[in-house]
C-alpha positions in Angstrom: 127.0 81.5 118.7 128.1 79.3 121.5 128.8 75.6 120.8 126.0 74.6 123.1 123.6 76.3 120.8 125.0 74.7 117.7 124.2 71.2 118.9 121.1 69.8 120.5 121.6 67.3 123.3 120.4 64.4 121.2 122.9 65.4 118.4 125.8 65.3 120.9 124.6 61.8 122.0 124.6 60.7 118.3 128.2 61.8 118.0 129.2 60.0 121.2 127.5 56.9 120.0 129.3 57.0 116.7 132.7 57.2 118.6 131.7 54.2 120.7 130.6 52.3 117.6 133.8 53.1 115.7 136.0 52.2 118.6 134.3 48.9 119.4 136.3 47.1 116.7 139.6 49.0 116.6 142.6 49.5 118.8 142.6 53.3 118.1 140.9 56.2 119.9 138.8 58.8 118.1 138.6 62.2 119.7 136.2 64.9 118.3 137.2 68.4 119.4 134.9 71.4 118.6 135.9 75.0 119.1 133.9 78.2 118.3 137.1 79.9 116.9 140.8 79.2 117.0 142.0 82.7 117.8 140.9 86.0 119.4 141.8 87.9 116.2 142.1 91.3 117.9 144.0 92.5 114.8 140.6 92.3 112.9 139.2 95.0 115.2 142.1 97.3 114.4 141.9 96.7 110.6 138.1 97.2 110.6 138.6 100.4 112.7 141.1 101.8 110.2 138.8 100.9 107.3 135.8 102.6 109.0 137.8 105.7 109.7 139.1 105.8 106.2 135.6 105.3 104.8 134.2 108.3 106.8 137.1 110.5 105.8 136.6 109.5 102.1 132.9 110.5 102.4 133.8 113.8 103.9 136.1 114.6 101.0 133.4 113.3 98.5 130.7 115.5 100.0 133.1 118.5 100.0 133.7 118.0 96.2 130.3 116.9 94.9 127.6 117.6 97.6 128.5 121.0 99.2 125.2 121.0 101.1 126.4 118.1 103.1 130.0 119.2 103.4 131.7 119.4 106.8 134.3 122.1 107.4 134.7 122.2 111.2 138.1 120.4 111.9 136.8 119.2 115.3 133.7 117.7 113.8 135.7 116.0 111.1 138.0 114.5 113.7 135.0 113.3 115.8 133.3 111.8 112.7 136.5 110.0 111.6 137.0 108.6 115.2 133.4 107.5 115.3 133.7 105.7 112.0 136.7 103.9 113.3 134.9 102.9 116.5 131.9 101.6 114.6 134.2 99.6 112.3 136.0 98.1 115.3 132.8 97.2 117.1 131.3 95.6 114.0 134.4 93.4 113.7 134.3 92.5 117.3 130.6 91.4 117.4 129.8 90.4 113.8 131.7 87.3 112.7 131.1 88.0 109.0 132.8 91.4 109.3 135.7 89.9 111.3 136.3 87.2 108.6 136.2 89.9 105.9 139.2 91.7 107.3 141.2 88.6 108.0 143.2 86.7 105.3 142.5 83.0 104.8 146.2 82.2 105.3 146.1 83.9 108.7 143.0 82.0 109.8 144.5 78.7 108.5 147.6 79.3 110.5 145.7 80.1 113.6 143.5 77.0 113.2 146.5 74.7 112.7 148.1 76.0 115.8 144.9 75.6 117.8 144.5 72.1 116.5 148.1 71.1 117.4 147.5 72.6 120.9 144.2 70.7 121.3 146.0 67.5 120.3 148.4 67.9 123.2 145.9 69.3 125.7 143.4 66.5 125.1 146.3 64.0 125.3 145.3 62.3 122.0 148.9 61.1 121.9 148.5 59.3 125.2 147.7 55.8 124.0 149.9 52.7 124.3 150.4 52.2 120.6 150.1 55.9 119.6 146.8 55.3 117.8 144.8 58.4 118.6 142.9 60.3 115.9 141.5 63.8 116.5 138.7 65.3 114.4 139.0 69.1 115.0 136.4 71.5 113.9 136.7 75.3 114.2 133.4 77.0 113.3 134.4 80.6 112.9 137.1 79.8 110.3 135.0 77.0 108.7 138.0 74.7 109.1 138.2 71.0 109.6 141.4 69.2 110.5 142.0 65.5 111.1 145.2 64.6 112.9 146.4 61.1 113.6 149.2 60.1 116.0 152.4 58.6 114.5 151.2 55.0 115.1 148.5 55.5 112.5 149.9 58.3 110.3 152.8 56.1 109.1 150.3 53.5 107.9 147.6 55.7 106.4 148.0 58.1 103.4 147.1 61.8 103.9 144.5 61.5 101.1 142.4 59.4 103.4 142.2 62.1 106.0 141.6 64.7 103.3 138.6 62.7 102.1 137.2 62.7 105.6 137.6 66.5 105.8 135.7 66.9 102.5 132.9 64.7 103.9 132.4 66.9 106.8 132.6 70.1 104.8 130.1 68.8 102.2 127.6 68.0 105.0 128.2 71.4 106.6 127.2 73.1 103.3 124.0 71.0 103.4 123.3 72.0 107.0 123.8 68.4 108.1 126.9 68.7 110.2 126.0 66.0 112.6 125.5 63.5 109.8 128.9 64.5 108.4 130.6 64.1 111.8 129.0 60.7 112.3 130.2 59.5 108.8 133.7 60.9 109.5 134.0 59.1 112.8 132.8 55.8 111.4 135.1 56.2 108.3 138.0 56.6 110.7 137.1 53.3 112.3 136.8 51.6 108.9 140.3 52.9 107.8 141.9 51.6 111.0 140.2 48.2 110.5 141.5 48.0 106.9 145.0 48.8 108.1 144.9 46.1 110.7 144.3 48.1 113.9 142.0 45.5 115.2 140.9 45.6 118.9 142.8 43.2 121.1 141.4 41.0 124.0 143.2 43.2 126.5 142.2 46.5 124.9 141.0 49.2 127.3 139.4 52.6 126.5 142.5 54.8 127.0 140.8 58.1 126.3 137.4 59.4 127.5 134.6 59.2 124.9 133.3 62.7 126.0 133.2 65.3 123.3 135.7 68.1 123.7 134.0 71.5 123.3 136.0 74.6 124.0 
């Protein structure tokens, strides 16, 4: 599913409005970044292909032992069936997200998501603020991952548990199929945290980063 299909235009406007509202009282910048997935995961196609080929070969052996009427003895036909099973497995992993996730370890997806988030932090120039007060809310849908990253001007003042709580807020709302509500609350909570820590907007404050949503 493309990101454009995940959000209605009015939902995107709600998120933008939440960013403007949160930033209206603080000296920080809040940048929501949404990606469909954080990696290509071609290894999943190979793994699923091997599993598919193995499953077909296992069935051939099983039929040979217990269902002789369905047994296959032609070596060429066995080879063709095994290859076909491998191709079907690979295609399923390539086009069905659920299958792809099944053959990937959570640790591998976590690592890919972290790398993509760090890359997005640099690409979107979240660090490019005068006082290093940028916050990125990163959501990768395929991996079901949420990461909140704050620049060093904020991270040295705010405990990690605050960002972890924001992540949990979004995840809880995703489970209830209310992701936009969760993102709104997360953005506004970021604004509240910065206010509590003294990151109050100054008279000469300017909007250093665009309020547009980053969707990749």
